[in-house]
C-alpha positions in Angstrom: 77.4 112.4 71.2 75.9 110.5 68.3 77.6 109.1 65.2 76.4 109.3 61.6 76.6 105.5 60.9 75.0 105.5 57.5 76.9 108.5 56.2 73.9 110.6 55.1 75.0 113.7 56.9 72.3 113.6 59.6 71.4 111.7 62.8 68.1 109.9 62.5 66.3 106.6 62.9 65.2 106.6 59.2 61.9 105.0 58.6 62.3 102.7 61.6 62.3 99.6 59.3 64.9 96.9 58.7 65.7 98.3 55.3 65.8 101.9 56.4 67.0 102.1 60.0 69.0 105.2 59.7 71.8 105.4 62.3 70.3 102.7 64.6 72.5 99.8 65.5 71.8 96.6 67.4 73.5 96.9 70.8 72.3 93.7 72.4 69.6 92.8 74.9 68.7 93.2 78.6 68.7 89.6 79.5 70.8 88.1 82.3 72.9 85.6 80.2 74.9 83.8 82.9 73.7 83.3 86.5 76.0 81.6 89.0 76.2 80.7 92.7 79.1 79.8 95.0 78.4 77.9 98.2 81.3 77.5 100.7 80.9 75.4 103.9 83.4 74.5 106.7 83.2 72.8 110.1 85.9 72.7 112.8 85.6 71.6 116.5 82.0 72.7 116.9 82.4 75.8 114.8 80.6 76.0 111.4 81.0 78.5 108.6 79.0 79.2 105.5 79.1 81.8 102.8 77.0 82.0 99.7 77.8 84.2 96.7 75.5 84.7 93.8 75.8 86.8 90.6 75.1 87.5 87.0 77.5 87.8 84.1 76.8 89.6 80.8 73.8 91.7 81.7 73.3 95.1 80.0 70.7 97.6 81.1 69.3 100.8 79.5 67.9 103.2 82.0 65.5 105.7 80.4 64.0 107.5 83.4 64.8 110.5 85.4 66.4 108.5 88.3 69.3 107.8 86.0 69.4 111.1 84.0 68.7 113.5 86.8 67.5 116.4 84.7 64.3 115.0 83.1 61.5 116.7 81.2 61.1 119.5 83.8 62.3 120.5 87.2 59.3 118.8 88.9 60.2 115.4 87.4 63.9 115.6 87.9 66.2 114.1 90.5 69.2 115.7 92.3 71.5 113.0 93.5 75.2 113.7 93.9 76.0 111.5 90.8 74.0 113.9 88.7 76.4 116.8 89.4 78.8 115.3 86.9 77.2 117.1 84.0 78.8 119.2 81.2 79.7 122.8 82.2 81.8 125.0 80.0 82.1 127.6 82.9 81.5 127.6 86.6 77.8 127.8 87.7 76.1 128.5 91.0 75.9 131.1 93.7 79.0 133.1 94.6 81.2 131.0 96.8 79.3 127.8 96.1 80.0 127.5 92.3 80.4 124.1 90.7 83.6 124.3 88.5 83.6 123.9 84.8 83.4 120.2 83.7 84.3 119.5 80.1 84.9 115.8 80.6 81.6 115.0 82.2 79.6 111.8 82.3 76.2 113.4 81.7 75.3 116.0 79.0 74.2 119.5 79.9 70.7 119.4 81.5 68.0 120.5 79.1 64.3 121.0 80.2 61.3 121.3 77.9 60.5 119.7 74.6 64.2 119.2 73.7 65.1 117.4 76.9 65.2 113.9 75.2 67.6 114.8 72.4 70.6 113.8 74.6 68.8 110.7 76.1 68.3 108.5 73.1 69.4 104.9 73.5 73.1 104.7 72.8 76.2 102.7 73.7 77.7 105.5 76.0 75.0 105.0 78.6 74.4 101.3 78.3 75.0 100.0 81.8 76.9 96.9 82.7 74.7 95.3 85.4 76.9 92.2 86.0 77.6 91.7 89.7 78.7 89.3 92.4 77.1 89.6 95.8 77.7 88.0 99.2 74.1 86.9 99.8 74.7 85.1 103.1 77.4 84.8 105.7 76.9 82.6 108.7 79.1 81.6 111.6 77.8 79.2 114.3 79.1 77.3 117.3 77.5 74.1 118.7 78.0 73.7 122.4 79.6 70.4 123.6 77.0 67.9 124.4 78.4 67.4 127.9 77.5 71.0 128.6 73.9 70.9 127.6 72.8 67.3 128.2 72.3 68.0 131.9 69.7 70.5 130.9 67.8 68.0 128.8 69.0 69.5 125.6 70.3 67.3 122.8 71.9 70.1 120.8 72.4 73.8 121.3 73.8 76.0 118.5 74.3 79.7 118.6 74.9 81.6 115.3 75.2 85.0 113.7 74.0 85.5 110.1 74.4 88.4 107.6 72.5 89.0 104.4 73.5 91.2 101.4 76.8 92.2 103.0 78.9 93.0 100.0 78.4 93.6 96.3 80.9 93.9 93.5 79.5 95.8 90.5 80.4 98.6 88.1 77.0 100.3 88.6 76.8 103.6 90.5 75.2 103.7 94.0 72.0 104.8 92.3 71.1 101.3 91.3 71.1 97.9 92.9 72.2 95.3 90.3 69.9 92.6 91.6 66.7 94.8 91.4 67.7 97.2 88.6 65.1 97.7 85.9 63.6 100.6 83.9 61.2 102.9 85.6 61.4 105.3 88.5 61.1 103.6 91.9 62.3 100.2 90.6 65.9 100.5 91.9 65.5 100.4 95.7 68.4 98.4 97.0 68.1 95.2 99.0 68.7 95.7 102.7 71.9 94.7 104.5 70.8 92.8 107.6 72.4 91.0 110.6 70.6 88.4 112.8 71.5 86.4 115.8 70.0 83.1 116.7 69.8 80.2 119.1 68.9 76.7 117.8 67.8 74.0 120.3 67.1 70.3 119.8 65.3 68.7 122.8 
């Protein structure tokens, strides 16, 4: 999993200094480099439409906690999401009739508990996550009733609308993490809610 970059025959971080950094290599930073937004509006015969996209380009994230790794430190601090089942197995494991098949081309390493559990979880390019995304933050469709319909009721303007928030996201991250809220630490990846609302706007 690790490469001997300095050719000394072992994998280490050296003295941790600039002169002796062992096999450490600069991989980048966790800053959001390019933020963007796209706002589209249209009106036609009383109907109005708006959609707003936002996103981030070039944003790398390193997840170091159990919510990403699944097996973490010990069974009491570990997680068991479906994504975590993609770990290395050289033979089927599990109860008879419920075995998980061998998985030699897995995403995660073999789970290890105890003092050696971090040896497969050192910062590395394989598990550096691309947190770039584009999200449909808002979609709104409305209709303004003709003035001849509402003026008799003493209303200058009446508009009905439906609005949706966080309806779609394009990202390479797994479903474990929301790209807009992702950060290190357990509990810091709860996704933003997808919501619909209906409204009536009156001008008297």
